[in-house]
Phi, psi and omega in degrees: 000321181295317180301320182293324172299316184291317179295324171300313184292324180286331171294316173301312180299320183289327180298313186282333172292325178292316183298322172294321178294322176298318177302308174304322185286321186269355181280129180289143180298340181256001181279134186282140186292325182287338190254000185291132179292137174299130179292140186279159183286345181275334182283129183278146179283146186275131177275155187292134181096345177276158177229155172283144184305129183086351184257139180250349177228151183304319176304316183293320183299318181296309182301323185285333171290325182249092186292349177276349183253129182243143183281169175292134180302143183307314180304314183290314181305313183296317183298311184300312183298312180296318177294320178297317174299323182286311184285346175258317185293318179296313179297318180298323178294315180295328178296313183292320172302334181293324175290323179293314179301313188291323174299312184296320183292319181288314184293336178261009178060023178285317190194135178249100179283150181290145185305323178298322177298316175304314182293322177287317179300312186294315177306319176295315175300310181300329179286318175292332175293321179291322174292326175289343182285324175276326182293330192295307182286339179276348179266355181273145179285131177273004180267126181302315185277341177257124175280325181081172184293157182291330180272325169080034175289322176294320175295323174298312176303319183289317177288317173303318180300316178296317181299320176296317175304311177302318185286328177292314176307309179301322180289317177297323174298314184299314186277336177293149181282149180289146181272145184274000000 
């Protein structure tokens, strides 16, 4: 009897961990946990690696199960990724080139830059790369038909304003008393 009880408990534990993994897999990374709709009991949980018919990614599978949530359009997604790659990749390449250039300068006896200068310049470039990783998606136009400027400052101001409004609304929801 005890062995059967333990086996049943292990099966129950594995089911709940799988359900948690599925929830984490299909939850969008920017979706707040409090406002996430509860899955209905009629919908069978999606197993890891499985997709809803016609959906190719967990986010699309989630959007298919939840009709009021739409995924980011493919055009806008590609625009965000390419801008993030540019605004992050170029400074990161500069940070790595700092080491190569300083090595060439020292090896050919042109000039011996102080180690602190090489370190600070490379850290500065790496820092710009980290900032560029966030600036890239925010500077992309979130409108499918409009590409936007190559630098994207106007789009950044608009999109950052949208984020601030969302943060304020989430804070207001969190701070407001629950309605009866």
